[in-house]
C-alpha positions in Angstrom: 119.8 60.4 17.4 118.9 63.9 16.1 121.9 66.1 15.5 120.9 68.6 18.2 121.2 65.7 20.8 124.8 64.8 19.9 127.5 65.5 22.4 130.8 64.1 23.7 130.5 61.1 26.2 129.0 62.3 29.5 129.6 60.7 32.8 127.2 61.6 35.6 126.8 60.6 39.2 123.2 60.6 40.4 121.6 60.5 43.8 118.1 59.4 44.9 116.8 59.8 48.5 113.2 60.9 48.0 111.7 58.3 50.4 113.1 55.1 51.9 115.7 53.9 49.3 119.2 55.3 49.3 120.6 55.0 45.8 123.6 56.3 43.9 124.3 55.5 40.2 126.9 56.3 37.6 125.6 56.8 34.1 128.0 57.1 31.1 126.6 58.3 27.8 123.2 56.7 28.5 124.6 53.5 29.9 124.0 52.6 33.5 127.6 51.7 34.7 126.4 51.1 38.3 123.2 51.5 40.3 123.5 50.8 44.0 120.2 50.7 46.0 119.9 50.2 49.7 116.3 49.7 50.8 115.0 50.6 54.3 111.9 48.3 54.2 113.0 46.3 57.2 113.7 49.5 59.2 110.1 50.8 58.7 108.2 47.5 58.7 107.4 47.5 62.4 105.8 50.9 62.0 103.6 49.9 59.1 105.0 52.7 56.9 107.9 55.0 56.3 108.9 57.2 59.3 110.5 60.3 57.8 113.0 61.0 60.6 114.3 57.4 60.5 114.5 57.5 56.8 116.6 60.7 56.8 119.0 59.3 59.5 119.5 56.1 57.4 120.2 58.2 54.3 122.8 60.1 56.2 124.4 56.8 57.4 124.3 55.1 54.0 124.9 57.7 51.4 128.7 58.1 51.5 129.5 54.3 51.4 126.9 53.8 48.7 128.4 56.6 46.6 131.9 55.0 47.0 130.5 51.6 46.0 128.8 53.1 42.9 132.0 54.7 41.8 134.0 51.6 42.4 131.6 49.4 40.5 131.6 51.7 37.5 135.4 52.0 37.4 135.0 55.8 37.4 137.0 58.2 39.4 135.2 61.3 40.8 137.5 63.7 39.0 136.3 62.2 35.7 132.7 62.9 36.2 131.1 65.6 34.0 128.0 66.4 36.1 126.2 65.6 39.3 122.4 65.0 39.5 120.0 64.4 42.4 116.3 64.1 43.1 115.0 67.6 44.0 111.4 66.6 44.6 108.8 65.5 45.3 109.3 63.4 48.3 109.8 63.5 52.1 111.4 66.8 53.0 114.0 65.4 55.4 114.9 62.6 53.1 115.2 64.8 50.0 117.4 67.2 51.9 120.1 64.6 52.6 120.6 63.6 48.9 120.2 67.0 47.3 122.6 68.9 49.6 125.2 66.1 49.4 125.0 66.2 45.6 125.2 69.9 45.5 128.2 69.9 47.7 129.9 67.3 45.6 129.2 69.3 42.4 130.6 72.4 44.1 133.8 70.6 45.2 134.4 69.2 41.7 133.3 72.4 40.0 130.8 70.4 37.9 127.3 71.4 36.8 124.4 70.2 38.9 121.0 69.0 37.7 118.0 68.8 40.0 115.6 66.2 38.8 111.9 65.7 39.2 111.4 62.2 40.6 108.2 61.5 38.6 109.7 62.9 35.4 112.5 60.4 35.8 109.9 57.6 36.1 108.5 58.8 32.8 111.7 57.9 31.0 112.6 54.7 32.8 110.6 52.5 30.3 113.1 53.6 27.6 116.0 52.0 29.5 116.6 48.3 29.0 119.3 45.6 28.7 122.2 44.3 30.9 123.8 46.7 31.6 120.8 49.0 31.2 121.1 51.4 28.3 118.8 54.2 27.2 117.0 53.8 23.9 115.8 57.3 23.3 116.4 56.9 19.6 113.2 54.7 19.6 111.2 57.3 21.5 107.5 57.8 20.4 104.9 60.1 21.8 103.1 58.1 24.4 100.6 58.0 27.3 102.5 56.9 30.4 101.1 55.4 33.7 103.2 56.2 36.8 101.9 54.0 39.6 103.5 53.6 43.0 102.9 53.7 46.7 102.5 57.4 46.8 101.4 58.3 43.3 99.1 57.2 40.5 98.9 59.4 37.4 98.5 59.4 33.7 100.7 61.6 31.6 100.7 62.5 27.9 104.4 62.7 26.7 104.2 64.6 23.4 108.0 64.8 22.9 111.1 64.4 24.8 110.9 66.6 27.9 107.4 67.8 26.9 104.5 66.3 28.8 101.0 67.1 30.1 99.5 65.5 33.2 96.1 64.0 32.2 94.9 62.8 35.6 96.1 61.6 39.0 94.7 60.1 42.2 92.2 62.1 44.2 92.9 60.1 47.4 94.8 56.9 47.9 97.3 55.8 45.3 97.2 52.3 44.0 100.2 51.1 45.9 98.9 52.8 49.0 95.7 50.9 48.6 97.5 47.6 48.3 99.5 48.3 51.5 96.5 49.4 53.5 94.4 46.5 52.5 97.2 44.2 53.2 97.5 45.7 56.7 93.8 45.0 57.2 94.5 41.4 56.4 97.4 41.2 58.9 100.3 41.5 56.4 103.5 43.3 57.2 104.5 46.5 55.4 104.9 46.7 52.4 102.0 44.4 51.6 101.8 44.9 47.8 104.4 42.3 46.8 102.8 39.7 49.2 99.4 40.3 47.7 100.9 39.8 44.3 102.4 36.5 45.3 99.2 35.2 47.0 97.0 36.4 44.2 98.8 34.2 41.7 97.1 31.2 43.3 93.8 32.8 44.0 90.5 33.3 42.1 90.0 36.9 41.0 86.3 36.3 40.6 85.7 34.9 44.1 84.7 38.3 45.6 83.3 41.4 43.9 84.8 44.7 45.0 84.1 48.2 43.6 86.1 49.7 40.7 86.1 53.4 41.7 85.9 55.9 38.9 86.2 53.2 36.3 83.5 54.6 34.1 84.1 58.3 34.8 85.0 60.4 31.7 88.1 61.9 33.4 91.6 60.4 33.8 91.7 60.6 37.5 91.9 57.7 40.0 90.4 56.9 43.4 91.1 53.9 45.5 89.9 54.9 49.0 86.4 53.5 48.3 87.9 50.1 47.4 89.9 50.1 50.7 86.8 51.0 52.7 84.8 48.3 51.0 87.4 45.7 51.9 87.5 47.0 55.5 83.8 46.5 56.0 83.9 43.1 54.3 86.6 41.9 56.7 84.7 43.4 59.7 81.6 41.4 58.8 83.5 38.2 57.9 86.6 38.1 60.1 86.6 34.3 60.1 87.6 34.2 56.4 91.2 35.3 57.2 91.8 32.0 59.0 91.4 30.1 55.7 94.5 30.2 53.4 92.6 29.6 50.2 90.1 32.4 51.0 93.0 34.7 51.7 94.5 33.9 48.3 91.1 34.5 46.7 90.7 37.8 48.6 94.1 39.0 47.3 93.3 38.0 43.8 89.9 39.8 43.9 91.3 43.0 45.4 94.2 43.0 42.9 91.7 42.4 40.0 89.8 45.5 41.0 92.9 47.7 41.1 94.4 46.4 37.9 91.1 46.7 36.0 90.8 50.4 36.8 94.5 51.1 36.0 94.4 49.3 32.7 91.0 50.4 31.5 91.6 54.1 32.2 95.1 54.0 30.7 94.1 52.3 27.5 91.1 54.6 27.1 93.3 57.7 27.4 95.8 56.4 24.9 93.0 55.6 22.5 91.4 59.0 22.9 94.7 60.8 22.2 95.5 58.7 19.2 99.0 57.7 20.4 100.4 54.3 19.4 102.7 53.9 22.3 102.0 53.2 26.0 104.5 53.1 28.9 104.3 52.3 32.6 106.7 52.7 35.5 106.7 53.0 39.3 106.9 50.3 42.0 103.4 48.9 41.3 104.4 48.2 37.7 106.3 45.2 39.2 102.9 43.6 39.8 102.6 40.6 37.6 98.9 40.8 36.9 99.2 44.5 35.9 102.1 43.7 33.5 100.1 40.8 31.9 96.9 42.8 31.5 98.7 45.8 30.1 100.5 43.5 27.6 97.2 41.9 26.6 95.3 45.2 26.2 98.2 46.9 24.2 98.4 43.9 21.9 94.7 44.1 21.3 95.0 47.8 20.5 98.2 47.3 18.5 100.0 49.7 20.8 103.7 49.6 21.4 104.1 48.8 25.1 107.2 49.7 27.1 107.3 48.6 30.7 110.1 49.8 33.0 112.4 46.9 34.0 111.5 45.7 37.5 114.9 46.9 38.8 114.1 50.4 37.6 110.4 50.5 38.8 111.2 51.2 42.4 113.1 54.3 43.5 116.6 54.3 42.0 119.3 56.7 41.0 119.8 55.2 37.6 116.6 56.8 36.3 117.7 60.1 37.8 121.0 59.9 36.0 119.4 58.8 32.7 117.1 61.8 32.7 119.9 64.2 33.7 121.9 62.9 30.7 118.9 63.5 28.4 118.5 67.0 29.7 122.2 67.7 29.1 121.9 66.2 25.6 119.0 68.5 24.8 121.0 71.5 26.2 118.8 72.1 29.2 120.3 74.6 31.6 121.9 73.2 34.8 120.3 74.0 38.2 121.7 76.5 40.6 123.8 75.1 43.4 121.7 76.9 46.0 118.4 75.6 44.9 116.3 74.0 47.7 114.3 70.8 47.9 110.8 70.9 46.4 108.8 68.3 48.4 105.5 69.1 46.7 106.8 69.7 43.2 104.0 69.1 40.7 105.0 67.2 37.5 103.2 69.8 35.4 105.7 72.4 36.7 108.8 70.4 35.9 111.1 72.6 33.8 112.5 71.3 30.5 
């Protein structure tokens, strides 16, 4: 660790409520002492997606008991915390409001500094956290190209140094995870469909059907998956009988997954090669996809890139990554946030302050 990063042990409580996971974590000197996550998947499944008002109400119901559980698991008393952090954006406004205002109130009551965290920036640093219990390994940090891929976002980011990054490209329509879920819905799968497609694809033939790879050969670093979704919709409209055959469904899943993964991997590796970095990282919920993890590993091995994938438990929305980034910001002497700052639902990663 560089001398400018040294500091006394810091204990932070972090809150994440940007979408449909209520999470509170305690992070002590870069070690995740506890990370409690309550998912709302079942609550929203019957609606085929997240209902913002329901999500906010569930956050209100869950946040206090989850915070108590996180403190209990860590063995930490509230009075011994050094700082409080929370996701400030982007995300669902009503959901963000619950976590941010609760965290600010807690910081005010304890007279502790508060750090508002950009959700995507936290994903950028989650691949540098590993182990059991999870511990940050920022001493191993290398400049990298990072893929953030989830239900709502798909983007490539060049991370030149700690807390210094530049967005290379992002989705122009559907994100990769959104594409998985929408195609799954067309096939009659419950929300979220991504994990089910992953499971079925493991036993399917990825070459059984040919679907488009949108923007695969474009010179930019942007992504587009709406054309793939539309192609599958028309295919199923013209061949509805195929969904009655279990083997064909597995082949469909494998073929759709192959199209998405090929675009993600090819554009990611191409960007890293162009920028001359020797390290590649990936995070976000879709990074749990087994085919994506395998193909990134194979491609990075071929290119002799150092690959760091976020641990599956840290891929989906969680407070541990919020606390880890807040701790890094404190270590690098970033200024705390004002206690009266508001949520930032459309906060662009390019505008995230150091």
